[in-house]
N, C-alpha and C positions, 0 to 999 in steps of 0.2 A: 870218258863216258859221255855218251851222247845225252842230249836233252831229253829224248824220248825214254831212254833207259832210266834216267832219274825220275821221271814222272811216274813210270810204272812201279818203280821201287817205293815211292812215297805212297801210292795208292794201296800197295800191298801192306805196307806198314799200318796204314789207317784201318784197313779191313781187319787186320789182326787186333788192332786196338779196340775196334767196335765189337768184334766177336768176344773179346775179353770182358767188355762192359755190358754185354747184352742182358745179362741177368739183372744187372742193376737197373737197366732201362725198363725191363719187364716189371720189376718190383715198383719202380717209380710210377709206371703206368697204372699198376693196380692201386697204388696209394692215391693217385689222382682220381681214379674212378670211385674209390671209396669215399674220398672227400666230396666229390660231386654228389654222390648219393646222400652223404650226410647233410650237405647243404640243401639238397632238395627236401630232405626230411625236416630240417630246421625251418625251411621256408613254409612248409605245410603246417608245422607246429605254431610258428609265429602267426600265421594267418588265423588259425583256430583260436589262439590266445587273444588276438585282437577282438574277435567276435565275442568271446566270453567277457573280456574287459568292458566292452560297450554295454553288454547286458547287465553287468554288475554296477556300472555307473548309473544306468537307468533305475535299478533297484535302490541305490543309495539316494538318488533324488526323490524317489517315491517315499522312502523312509523319512527323509528330511521334511517333506510336506506333511506327512502324518504326524511327525513330531511337533511341527508348528501348530497343527490343528489341535492336538492334544494339549499343548501348552496354553493355547487360547481358551480352550474349554475349562482348563484348570483355573485360569485367571478369572473367568466368568463366574465359576462356582465360588471362588474365594471372594469376589466382589459382592455377591448377594448373600454370602453366608451370614454376616452380622445383621443386615436389615431383615432378612428372612427370619433369623433367630429372634430378633426383637419383635417382629410382627407376630410370630407364633406365640411368643411369650405374652404379648399383650392380649391376644385373642384367647389364650388358654384361661380357664377359670381356676383360680387357685383354691386349694381346699378351705382356707379360712373364709373366703367369700361364699363358697357353697354351704359351709356349715352355718354361717350367719343367716343366710336367707332361708335355708331349709329347716334348720333346727332351733332357731331362736325367735323370740317375740320381738316385735318392732320396738325399738328404743333408740337411744342416742348413738350406739355403735352402727345403727343402720344408715345414718347420714353419710358417713365415710364409705360404707359398703355400697350403698346405692350409687354414690358418685363414681366409684370405681367400676361398678357394673355398667353404668351408662357410658362411661368412657370406652370400655371394651366393646360395648354394643355399637357405638358410633364408629369405632375403628373397623368393625366387621362390615358395617353398612357402606363405608367409603373405601373398601379395600381396593377397588379398581383405581383409585387415585393414589395408592401407596406405591412408592418406587419399587420396593421389593416385590410387590405383587406384579408389577409390570415386567420386571426383569425375569420373572418366572417364564414368560413367553419365550425367552431365549434358550430355555433348557429343553431337555428331551420331552417328548410327548408323555412318556410314563410319569415323569416328575410332575408335569402339569396336571395330569389326571389325579395323582396323589394329592396335590394341593387343592384341587377342586373338591375332591371328596372330603378333605379336611375342613374346608370352608362350610360345606353342607352340614357336616357333623357339628361344627361349632355353632352354626346357625340354629340347628335344632336344639342344641343345649341352651343357647341363649333364650330362645323362645320359651323353653321350659322354665328357666329361672325368672324370666320376665313375667310369665303368668303367675308363678308362685309369689313373686314380690308384689305384683299388683293386687292379688287376692288378699295378702296379709295387710297391705297398706289400706285397702278399702275397709277391712274389718277394724283396723286401728283407728282410722279417722272417724268412722261411725261410732266407735266406742267412746271417743273423746266427746262426742255430742250428747252422750247419754246423761251425764249429770245436769246439763242444761235442760234436757227434755223432762227429766223427772222432778226437778225442783227449780222454781223461779228465783230462789234465793242464791243460786250459784252466781259467783262473781264472774260476769261475762268477760270483762276486759282483762282480768287476771288470767283467765283461760286463754284469751287471745294472745296476750303479750308473753306469757310464761310457757305456754304449751304449743299453741298452733304455729306461732311464728318460729319457734325453735325448730319445728319440723317442716318448715316451708319448703326446704329442698326436696323433701320426699313428695310433697304435693306437686312441685314443679316437675319432678320425674314422671308422675302420672300424667300431667298435662302433655308432656312430649311423647311418652312411650305408650300410654294407655288412656287416651282422651275420653273414652266412654266411662271409664272408672272415675276419672277426674270430674267429669260432668255429673256423675251420680253423687260424688262427695259434695260438690258445689250445691246441688239441689237439696241435699240433706241439710247442709249448713244453713241455706237460705230459709227453708221451712222452719228449722229449729229457732234461728235467730228471730224470725218474724213472729213466731208464737211467744218468744221470750219478751221482746219489746212490746208487743201488743198487750200482753198480760200486765206487764209492769206499768206502762203508761195508762192503761185503763184504770188500774187501781189508784195510781197517783192522781190522775185527773178527777177521779171520783172523790178523793180526799180533798182536793182543791175546791171542788164543787160544794162540799159540805161547809167549808170555811167561807166560801163566797155567799152561801145562803144566809149566814149570820150577819153579813155586812149589808145593811139596808141603807145604801147611799145612792141617791138619784140626783139628776142634774137639776138643781134649782136655778131659775133664771136670775139674772143679775139684779133684778128689782125685787126678788123674793128670797133673799139669802136666808140660810138657816141660822137662827139665833140661839140654838141650843148650846153651842160651845162658846158663848160670849161674844159673838160677832165675828166678822171675817178677820183672818190672820194668815200670815205667810208661814206655811208648814215646811220647814227645811228638810225635816226627816222624810217626808213623803216625796219631795223632789229628788232625794237621793236615789230613789228607785229607778231613775232614768239612766243610771250609770252601771257599767259592768262591775266595777269594784265597790258597789254599794253594800247594803246590808246582806246578811245571810239569807239564803232561800228558805222557803217553807219546807219542812220535812213532813213526810206522810203521816207519821205517828202523831203529829200535833193536832190533826183533825179529831183525834179521839177525845181531846179536851174540849168539851162543849162550850166552854167560856172563851176559847181562843178565837180571836178575830184578827183579820188582816185587811188592809185597804186593797181595793181591786187592782191597783197597779202593782202591788207586791205579789199578788197571786199570779198575775200574768207574767211578771218578771221571773218568778220561780219556774213556771212552765217553760218559758223560752230558754232559760239557762240550762234546765235539765235536758230539753230537746237539743240544744246546741251541743252540749258536751257529749251526749251519747251518740247523736247523729254524726258529728264530725269524727269522733273516735271510730265509729263503725265504718265510715267512708275511708278513713286512712287505713284501717285494717283490710277492708275489701280491696283497696288499690294495691296494698303491699302483698297480700296473700294470693289473690286470684288473678293478678296480672300475668300475662304470658311472658315467659322468660326463655331466652335461648340458652343452650347448654354450653357453659364455658367453665370447666373445672378449674378452680384456683390452684396455684402451686402449693398453697397450704390451706387447710380447712379453716374457713372463717365462720365465726359464730354469728347468729342472727340477732344477738343482743344489741349490736350496734344500731340496728334499725329501731328496735323497741327497747329503749333503755330500761333495764330491770330496776333502776333506781328511780324511775319516773314516779311522781306522786300520784297515788290512786285514792281518790276521795269517795267516800260513800255517804249518801244522805242520812244514813243512820249513825254516822260518827260525829265527832266534834268538828268545829270550824274555828278558824282564826281570822284575824283582821286582814290578812294578806291575800285571801282567796275567796272567791264566791263559790258557794257549794250548791250542788243540785243532786236530785236523786229521788228515789221512791222507796216504798217498803220492800221492793224486791231486791234492793241492794245494787241498783245500777251504778256503775262506777264512773267517776268523772275525773279527768285530769286537767285542771285549769289553774296551775299555780300563778299567782299574781306577783308582779314586781314593779316597783316604781309607780308611774302614772297609768300603767296598763298591765296587761298580763300576756303571757305567751303559753300556748298549749304545748302539750307533750309532742315533741318532734318525732312522730311515728315514722314518717318517710318523706323524702323529698321527691319521690317519683311522680305523684299526681301532677305537680306543676310542670313537669317535663313532658307530659304526654300530650299528643294531639287529640283532636275530637274523635277520630276513629278508634284510638286506643281507649279513650275514656268511655265510649258508648256502652260497651258490655259491662263495664264496672258500674256505671250509673244505673244500668238496668238491674243489676244485682242489688244495689243499694235501695232502689225504689221498691223492689219486691219485698225487701226486709222491712222498710220503714213506711210503706204506704198506709197501713192501718193506723200507725202512730200519727202521721200527718193528718189523717181524717179526724182522729180524736181531737187533735190540737185545733184544727180548723173549726170544728163544731164548738169547742170551748171558747174560742175567740168570739164566735157569734153570740154565745150566751153572755160574754163580758159586756157586749154592747146592748144588752137587754136586761134591765132598763138602761137608757143612755147614761153613762157616767158624766160627772162634771167636766168642764173644759180643761181645767188644769190637770187632773188625773189622766184625762184622755191624751193630752199632749205629752205627759210623762211617759205613757205607754208607747206613743209614737217614737219618742226619742230613744226609749229603750230598744224598740225594734230596730231602729237605725244603728244603734251601737252593736247590737247582736249581729246585724248584717255585716258590719265592718269587720267584726271578729271572725265571722264565718268566711269572709273573703280572705283573711290572713291564713286561716286554716285550710283554705282551698277545698271547699265542698260546694261545688256549683248547684247540685240538686236542692240542697237545703237553702242556699241563697235565693234561688228562684221562689221557693215556698214562702220565705220570709218577705220577699218583695210583694208577693200577693197579699200577705197579711197587712203590710204597711198600706197598700192601696185600699184595703178594706177599712183601715182606721182613719185615713185622711178625709174621706167624704163624711164620716160621722162627726169629725171635728168641725168641718165646715158647716154642717147642719146645725150643730149646737151653737156655734158662733153666730149664725144667721138668726137663730131664735133669740139669743141675747140682744142682738142689734134691733130686731123687730119689736121686742118687748120694751126696750128702752125708748124706741121711737114712738110707740103708742103711748107710753107714759108721758113723754114730753108733749105730745099733741093732745093729751087729755082724753084719749079714746080707749082707755082700758076697759075690759069687760070682766064678767064674773070668772072667766077662765083664769085670770090672774088673782082672783079673790082679794082685790084691792079696791079701795074707793078711787074715784076719778081724781080727787084732789090729792096733793102731796104735802108732806110735812117736812120741816127742817131735818128731823131725825131720819126720815126715810131717804131723803136726798143725800144726807151725809153718809148714810149706810151704803147707798149705791156708790158714792165716791170711794168709800173704803174698799168695797168689793172690786171696783175697777182698779184701784191701786194694787191690791193683792194679785189680781189677774195679770196686770201689766208686769209687775216685778217677777211673778212666777214665769211668765212667758220669756222674759229677758234672761232669767237664770237658765232656762231650758234651751235657749237659742244662742249658739256661739257665732253664727254668721250675722253680719251686719244687715244684709238685705235678704229677707226671706218673705216673699210676697204673701204666702198663705197665712203667716202669723201677723205681720205688721199691717197688712191691708185691713184685716178684721179689727185690729186694735185702733186703727185710724178711724174706721167707721164708728166704733164704739165711742171714741173720743168726741167725734162730731156730734153724736146723739147726746152724749153726756153734757156737752157744752150747751146744746139746745135745752136740755132738761133744766139745767141751772138757770138759764135765762127765762124759760117759761115759768119755773117755780117762783121766781122773784118778780114776775110781771104784775102780780096782784098787789104788790106793796106800793102804796101811793106815795110814800115819802121816798124821794130819789136818793137821799143820803142813806136811809135805812136799806133801800134796795141795793145800792152799791156796797154798803157794809156787809150785807148778807152774802152777796156774790164773792166779795173779798175773803170772807170767812170760809166759804166752801172751797175757793181756790187754795186757800192756805191749808186746808185739810188734805187736799190732793198733793200739794208740795211737800208737806211734812211726811206723808206716806212714801212718796217717791224718793225723797232724800234718805230714807231709812234703808232703801234697797241696797244690797251689797254690791250690785253692779252699776250703781248710779254714776260712779266716777270713771268707769272704764267703757261701758257699752255706749256706742254713739246714739242708739235709739233712746236710751235713758236720758242722756244729756239733752236731746232734742225735745223729749217729753217734758222735762223739767223746765226747759226754756219756754215752751209753749204756755204752760200754766203760770209760770212766773210773769210772763208778759200779760196774761189775762188778769192776774192779781194786781199788777202794776197799773193797768188801765182802770181797774175798779178803784184803786186808791187815788188815782189822778181825778177821777170823777167825784170822789168824796171831797177832795180838796177844792176842786173847781166849784162844786155846788155850795160848799161852805163859804167860799170867798164871795160868790154871787149873792148869797143871802146876807152876808155882812154889809155888802155894798148897798143892797136894797133897803136895809134897815136905816142906813144913813140918809 
């Protein structure tokens, strides 16, 4: 078989083979087309799914952002929940507070209630500074509107309760003054310490929240206290005036001493009136006894001690009660009894007295608290505030005090003027000056500047009178020594041994009295006058003995008079301690020694002459 025949046979076999598999190829072709169509459909589906998946991814991101925002808002609400709840709780008026203010009378329960009300009121006023109120700004506008409306409602409620409380407190304080207005026998200081001070927190509330009402209460108290003290002191000074009228003691010059009481003598009892812790004061009812008499210095002492006790106590009360106070509610309610001790001694001039305290008062029952201890005495510690105030803070308090006590000070000023008419003797006058200085020192301790200024004025009024009477003593002694006395002194020009000895005794009494009343070694007003008197007394003794022709008799007479002076000075209780007493004794001892030496010298000369 040829090569061509073989090739044709192979082609024929292949064709038969292909024809036999043609169906399979057709089926395969159809399957391929079906697969292609499926792939095209899957491609279209996957393309749509990708778009949908992108859309879902965006929605998920949006939901995540919304979730975060919701979570933040939830945290914000939870963060302000407690502060806001606490704020609203503080601002809300509890039923107990409302019932107390609206349905009860003012009393001790009001102290805590008013403190709570003012605390809530201050919280309402400063709400813009409260953190919870600031955080409200982060909330929705609706919530802010609700809170604003709530604050407005609370404000209106508080105004209502504030007006109601102020009205009741005004009526309460004015009612407290009624017993003082209706009867001057009401114990003023007991009312202050036991009633007014206990409710000081209520008045402080009025000062801060209702100043007009507080001013009305202050004016009412001022006018009431003014009338109370004016009436009391007018009656007391009138009683002292009756007693003074029974005491007819005028200033006799040193050359004309009163001999009714057996000659001059040192009266220690009268000198004791210069001290704070001296004898008891004069009580108003004593004036009813027409035989009762008191020395002029005892009368002035009673007036000044009564004035000091009542005026300083009133100033302490005014400073404690009417001073402006900022609101600072304590963690626990504190009582005002710490300021005014309820156990403080309250003395009435109508009650008994003991040796440890000096009493003062009048028929109206003005109360004094001046317990004495040791060498001095300490007043009731009403408050330590006045000493801590500056002038600006004290000024309104001083004005209130002056409005209350001005009539009293005028009465006292007038009475001091009558004390100097007629002019009292020098020793009682110096006793009154020392008393005034002691009272000033005590007033300084009690921290009452207005009264201190008044007493300074009184002291300045007494010192010129003292200088005047001492000048009169000196001039009279000088004229007597020079032998130029007139009928004004109702004495003859000549002097006698008895009259000169009497002048020496009165000088000794005056000197010892002045030394007892003077603690300071150098006091020009006192000892310069005594020095002038001593010089004139020395001249008087010399002039009196000039008419004696016998030199021995003259020296003997001078020695005898110097001895009278030395004996009197040595009896003085301050002679061994006070430098001025020692110098005075040394001066007259030297004079007496000179006289003795002259006696001895003259006697020796005469013996020699006889030889």
